[in-house]
Backbone as CSV, one residue per row, in Angstrom:
resi,resn,N_x,N_y,N_z,CA_x,CA_y,CA_z,C_x,C_y,C_z
1,MET,0.558,-39.023,219.994,-0.400,-37.928,220.024,-0.342,-37.178,221.356
2,GLU,-0.076,-37.922,222.424,-0.054,-37.301,223.752,1.038,-36.237,223.864
3,SER,2.224,-36.475,223.285,3.299,-35.496,223.379,2.969,-34.234,222.574
4,LEU,2.258,-34.371,221.465,1.833,-33.204,220.695,0.853,-32.369,221.514
5,GLU,-0.044,-33.025,222.183,-1.012,-32.325,223.040,-0.288,-31.600,224.179
6,ARG,0.689,-32.262,224.800,1.477,-31.628,225.869,2.213,-30.405,225.345
7,PHE,2.803,-30.542,224.164,3.518,-29.429,223.544,2.575,-28.252,223.302
8,GLN,1.396,-28.519,222.784,0.437,-27.448,222.500,-0.033,-26.760,223.785
9,LEU,-0.235,-27.529,224.845,-0.623,-26.933,226.124,0.502,-26.078,226.694
10,SER,1.727,-26.564,226.616,2.876,-25.777,227.088,3.006,-24.492,226.290
11,ARG,2.821,-24.591,224.989,2.885,-23.400,224.140,1.798,-22.408,224.514
12,ALA,0.613,-22.902,224.821,-0.484,-22.021,225.239,-0.130,-21.315,226.548
13,VAL,0.477,-22.034,227.476,0.908,-21.417,228.747,1.934,-20.323,228.475
14,ILE,2.901,-20.623,227.634,3.953,-19.647,227.301,3.342,-18.397,226.679
15,GLU,2.449,-18.580,225.731,1.814,-17.424,225.078,0.968,-16.624,226.060
16,ASP,0.201,-17.305,226.885,-0.644,-16.643,227.879,0.220,-15.863,228.869
17,PHE,1.208,-16.521,229.440,2.084,-15.906,230.433,2.853,-14.726,229.830
18,SER,3.363,-14.909,228.624,4.134,-13.843,227.969,3.274,-12.633,227.649
19,SER,2.090,-12.878,227.136,1.261,-11.749,226.706,0.546,-11.054,227.859
20,HIS,0.338,-11.739,228.970,-0.366,-11.114,230.085,0.572,-10.701,231.215
21,SER,1.309,-11.634,231.754,2.147,-11.343,232.913,3.440,-10.626,232.531
22,LEU,4.185,-11.186,231.589,5.488,-10.621,231.257,5.411,-9.321,230.466
23,ALA,4.392,-9.170,229.660,4.273,-7.963,228.829,4.166,-6.698,229.663
24,ALA,3.704,-6.807,230.885,3.541,-5.639,231.755,4.846,-5.218,232.426
25,ILE,5.886,-6.022,232.291,7.175,-5.737,232.943,8.128,-5.190,231.884
26,PRO,8.659,-3.980,232.082,9.399,-3.315,231.012,10.840,-3.775,230.783
27,THR,11.431,-4.553,231.692,12.837,-4.924,231.537,13.015,-6.441,231.534
28,ASP,14.086,-6.881,230.864,14.387,-8.314,230.856,14.744,-8.807,232.256
29,PHE,15.534,-8.011,233.000,15.868,-8.423,234.366,14.625,-8.453,235.249
30,GLY,13.710,-7.543,235.032,12.462,-7.550,235.785,11.646,-8.794,235.489
31,ARG,11.611,-9.173,234.231,10.885,-10.388,233.842,11.542,-11.630,234.440
32,LEU,12.885,-11.677,234.368,13.604,-12.814,234.939,13.385,-12.887,236.446
33,TYR,13.449,-11.746,237.099,13.208,-11.702,238.547,11.802,-12.226,238.860
34,TYR,10.827,-11.774,238.082,9.447,-12.180,238.329,9.261,-13.685,238.156
35,VAL,9.701,-14.226,237.030,9.479,-15.656,236.793,10.247,-16.495,237.816
36,SER,11.441,-16.047,238.207,12.192,-16.820,239.209,11.524,-16.735,240.576
37,SER,10.807,-15.637,240.836,10.112,-15.497,242.124,8.892,-16.417,242.219
38,LEU,8.444,-16.931,241.089,7.304,-17.844,241.077,7.692,-19.268,241.469
39,LYS,8.983,-19.522,241.540,9.459,-20.871,241.835,9.620,-21.059,243.336
40,ASP,8.936,-22.038,243.864,9.030,-22.360,245.286,10.386,-23.018,245.548
41,PRO,11.196,-22.434,246.447,12.534,-22.987,246.673,12.517,-24.387,247.293
42,GLU,11.480,-24.705,248.010,11.395,-26.024,248.649,11.024,-27.121,247.655
43,SER,9.970,-26.878,246.895,9.465,-27.922,245.982,10.106,-27.854,244.604
44,GLY,10.620,-26.670,244.238,11.163,-26.493,242.897,10.098,-26.290,241.844
45,LEU,8.829,-26.140,242.284,7.714,-25.963,241.350,7.346,-24.488,241.223
46,TYR,6.904,-24.128,240.040,6.430,-22.765,239.800,4.998,-22.649,240.320
47,GLU,4.707,-21.530,240.966,3.387,-21.276,241.544,2.761,-20.075,240.821
48,HIS,1.699,-20.307,240.094,0.976,-19.222,239.421,-0.500,-19.607,239.403
49,ASP,-1.248,-19.052,240.331,-2.652,-19.449,240.490,-3.484,-19.228,239.237
50,GLY,-3.261,-18.116,238.557,-4.042,-17.831,237.357,-3.849,-18.881,236.281
51,LEU,-2.609,-19.278,236.047,-2.340,-20.306,235.037,-2.845,-21.670,235.485
52,ARG,-2.740,-21.932,236.784,-3.194,-23.228,237.305,-4.688,-23.438,237.123
53,THR,-5.445,-22.363,237.128,-6.885,-22.523,236.943,-7.235,-22.818,235.483
54,LEU,-6.338,-22.487,234.576,-6.609,-22.666,233.150,-5.937,-23.882,232.517
55,TYR,-4.798,-24.293,233.084,-3.989,-25.328,232.440,-3.608,-26.417,233.439
56,SER,-3.169,-27.546,232.908,-2.721,-28.648,233.762,-1.412,-28.269,234.463
57,GLU,-1.154,-28.939,235.560,0.076,-28.696,236.319,1.319,-28.921,235.463
58,ASN,1.320,-29.993,234.684,2.477,-30.278,233.825,2.696,-29.184,232.797
59,ALA,1.624,-28.691,232.205,1.739,-27.631,231.204,2.271,-26.349,231.837
60,VAL,1.798,-26.022,233.037,2.270,-24.819,233.739,3.759,-24.951,234.048
61,GLN,4.164,-26.093,234.595,5.573,-26.285,234.942,6.462,-26.222,233.706
62,SER,6.050,-26.883,232.658,6.829,-26.902,231.419,6.908,-25.504,230.794
63,GLY,5.778,-24.829,230.739,5.737,-23.501,230.117,6.542,-22.470,230.898
64,LEU,6.395,-22.453,232.212,7.131,-21.470,233.022,8.620,-21.787,233.053
65,SER,8.961,-23.058,233.060,10.369,-23.439,232.996,10.987,-22.959,231.682
66,HIS,10.252,-23.130,230.596,10.728,-22.664,229.293,10.923,-21.141,229.296
67,CYS,9.957,-20.411,229.824,10.077,-18.949,229.893,11.281,-18.541,230.725
68,HIS,11.488,-19.201,231.843,12.610,-18.905,232.731,13.934,-19.093,231.976
69,GLU,14.072,-20.211,231.307,15.301,-20.492,230.565,15.517,-19.511,229.418
70,GLU,14.446,-19.164,228.715,14.565,-18.233,227.591,14.965,-16.830,228.054
71,LEU,14.363,-16.355,229.131,14.728,-15.037,229.656,16.176,-15.016,230.121
72,PHE,16.577,-16.054,230.804,17.951,-16.166,231.283,18.923,-16.145,230.104
73,SER,18.638,-16.937,229.075,19.493,-16.987,227.888,19.540,-15.643,227.179
74,ARG,18.398,-14.988,227.076,18.345,-13.684,226.409,19.261,-12.693,227.105
75,ILE,19.239,-12.692,228.418,20.094,-11.768,229.167,21.565,-12.096,228.917
76,LEU,21.937,-13.370,228.993,23.341,-13.725,228.784,23.818,-13.443,227.368
77,GLU,22.913,-13.445,226.409,23.275,-13.159,225.024,23.348,-11.656,224.739
78,THR,22.930,-10.848,225.696,22.931,-9.401,225.550,24.295,-8.847,225.962
79,PRO,24.841,-7.892,225.214,26.120,-7.290,225.631,26.026,-6.721,227.055
80,LEU,27.141,-6.768,227.760,27.163,-6.360,229.160,26.706,-4.911,229.348
81,ARG,27.045,-4.028,228.429,26.614,-2.624,228.539,25.079,-2.531,228.515
82,GLU,24.436,-3.315,227.664,22.973,-3.322,227.611,22.377,-3.983,228.845
83,GLN,23.070,-5.016,229.358,22.631,-5.625,230.611,22.661,-4.581,231.731
84,GLU,23.709,-3.767,231.744,23.832,-2.724,232.764,22.642,-1.762,232.710
85,LEU,22.304,-1.309,231.529,21.189,-0.375,231.383,19.866,-1.012,231.801
86,ASP,19.655,-2.263,231.397,18.419,-2.967,231.719,18.308,-3.205,233.228
87,LEU,19.403,-3.656,233.852,19.376,-3.914,235.290,19.186,-2.621,236.071
88,ARG,19.837,-1.555,235.620,19.676,-0.262,236.294,18.208,0.184,236.244
89,GLU,17.580,0.043,235.070,16.169,0.410,234.940,15.295,-0.472,235.831
90,CYS,15.597,-1.759,235.855,14.836,-2.696,236.691,14.931,-2.289,238.164
91,LEU,16.147,-2.051,238.641,16.335,-1.720,240.057,15.835,-0.318,240.405
92,SER,15.767,0.554,239.413,15.286,1.908,239.687,13.818,1.919,240.080
93,SER,13.114,0.808,239.798,11.711,0.733,240.222,11.600,0.697,241.746
94,ALA,12.726,0.481,242.434,12.738,0.502,243.903,12.711,1.934,244.443
95,GLY,12.807,2.917,243.541,12.741,4.323,243.953,13.856,4.690,244.910
96,ASP,13.484,5.288,246.040,14.505,5.743,246.988,15.178,4.590,247.734
97,LYS,14.720,3.368,247.511,15.341,2.176,248.114,16.374,1.546,247.166
98,TYR,16.650,2.207,246.036,17.574,1.691,245.024,18.904,1.257,245.644
99,GLY,19.532,2.133,246.384,20.828,1.837,246.992,20.754,0.657,247.944
100,GLU,19.670,0.579,248.706,19.505,-0.540,249.637,19.360,-1.864,248.891
101,VAL,18.610,-1.840,247.794,18.427,-3.060,247.001,19.762,-3.504,246.399
102,VAL,20.501,-2.553,245.840,21.809,-2.877,245.252,22.707,-3.525,246.305
103,GLU,22.811,-2.904,247.471,23.680,-3.440,248.528,23.179,-4.788,249.035
104,SER,21.874,-4.935,249.168,21.308,-6.201,249.620,21.633,-7.320,248.637
105,TRP,21.435,-7.067,247.356,21.722,-8.079,246.344,23.214,-8.398,246.306
106,ARG,24.056,-7.382,246.487,25.510,-7.628,246.498,25.895,-8.508,247.670
107,GLU,25.365,-8.208,248.831,25.749,-8.924,250.047,25.174,-10.336,250.090
108,THR,23.901,-10.469,249.761,23.247,-11.781,249.871,23.432,-12.642,248.634
109,ARG,23.839,-12.003,247.536,23.953,-12.682,246.239,22.628,-13.343,245.860
110,TYR,21.550,-12.635,246.201,20.193,-13.121,245.902,20.040,-13.520,244.435
111,PHE,20.733,-12.816,243.573,20.573,-13.038,242.140,20.878,-14.478,241.730
112,LYS,21.565,-15.252,242.558,21.814,-16.654,242.240,20.500,-17.414,242.106
113,GLU,19.471,-16.943,242.831,18.154,-17.581,242.777,17.454,-17.347,241.440
114,MET,17.965,-16.409,240.655,17.353,-16.101,239.370,17.774,-17.092,238.275
115,CYS,18.730,-17.942,238.565,19.210,-18.924,237.585,18.256,-20.107,237.510
116,PRO,17.905,-20.529,236.310,17.070,-21.728,236.176,17.848,-22.967,236.639
117,GLU,17.130,-23.982,237.019,17.769,-25.233,237.427,18.337,-25.963,236.225
118,GLY,19.350,-26.754,236.476,19.907,-27.608,235.440,20.856,-26.923,234.479
119,LEU,21.323,-25.732,234.834,22.258,-25.023,233.964,23.646,-25.646,234.026
120,PRO,24.379,-25.564,232.939,25.800,-25.891,233.053,26.460,-24.886,234.009
121,ASP,27.448,-25.334,234.747,28.111,-24.471,235.735,28.636,-23.181,235.120
122,TYR,29.187,-23.258,233.905,29.782,-22.067,233.312,28.748,-20.972,233.051
123,LEU,27.498,-21.323,232.736,26.457,-20.301,232.533,26.049,-19.681,233.865
124,HIS,25.917,-20.507,234.870,25.613,-20.016,236.219,26.726,-19.068,236.665
125,ASP,27.971,-19.467,236.485,29.113,-18.647,236.903,29.178,-17.336,236.118
126,LEU,28.911,-17.397,234.816,28.934,-16.185,233.996,27.868,-15.199,234.456
127,PHE,26.660,-15.680,234.672,25.577,-14.809,235.125,25.930,-14.175,236.468
128,CYS,26.393,-14.984,237.399,26.717,-14.468,238.735,27.884,-13.490,238.684
129,SER,28.858,-13.752,237.838,29.987,-12.839,237.669,29.512,-11.496,237.100
130,ASN,28.677,-11.551,236.064,28.137,-10.322,235.470,27.335,-9.525,236.498
131,MET,26.476,-10.218,237.237,25.651,-9.530,238.241,26.528,-8.905,239.320
132,GLY,27.511,-9.635,239.792,28.412,-9.092,240.800,29.116,-7.842,240.305
133,ALA,29.590,-7.876,239.060,30.280,-6.718,238.480,29.329,-5.530,238.314
134,LEU,28.132,-5.790,237.806,27.173,-4.696,237.604,26.758,-4.067,238.928
135,LEU,26.500,-4.888,239.913,26.104,-4.346,241.219,27.251,-3.578,241.861
136,ALA,28.487,-4.008,241.648,29.647,-3.265,242.150,29.733,-1.898,241.474
137,ILE,29.472,-1.860,240.179,29.464,-0.582,239.448,28.388,0.330,240.011
138,PHE,27.185,-0.200,240.199,26.092,0.618,240.722,26.430,1.122,242.116
139,SER,27.027,0.289,242.919,27.371,0.668,244.294,28.435,1.753,244.289
140,SER,29.442,1.625,243.429,30.520,2.632,243.398,30.017,3.960,242.858
141,LYS,29.107,3.933,241.890,28.557,5.180,241.350,27.661,5.872,242.380
142,LYS,27.015,5.081,243.216,26.144,5.654,244.249,26.967,6.396,245.285
143,SER,28.155,5.872,245.603,28.958,6.482,246.643,29.818,7.629,246.144
144,ASN,29.835,7.869,244.828,30.602,9.007,244.276,29.852,10.298,244.392
């Protein structure tokens, strides 16, 4: 019975987070960036005060981890041309700092932090390869 209760709490976190936090973000890359930014690099735990006040720590961690993995998978399952359009829209929210963000992400490879933990190496490599290629395209188009 305890595992069913845990599952239901995790599902409630996923529904709450998806309908409130993620629904306000218009792009898949924006959503992935947001959920990955909630993860503390030191502890590996997701930090979301609003969810923590409503749900148990285990439910929050399980639910946000699930959302992170699902968003990541959705992006990798999307054709590269659509990924390009989505990422361009996501980065365009930086306004006149667009070029700086593109160059910063290219140089620092910050996007590696957007990968969920525990991925097979080939998925991590595919995501990073796609991001590197897309950012190179954006950078070359900016300088033309």
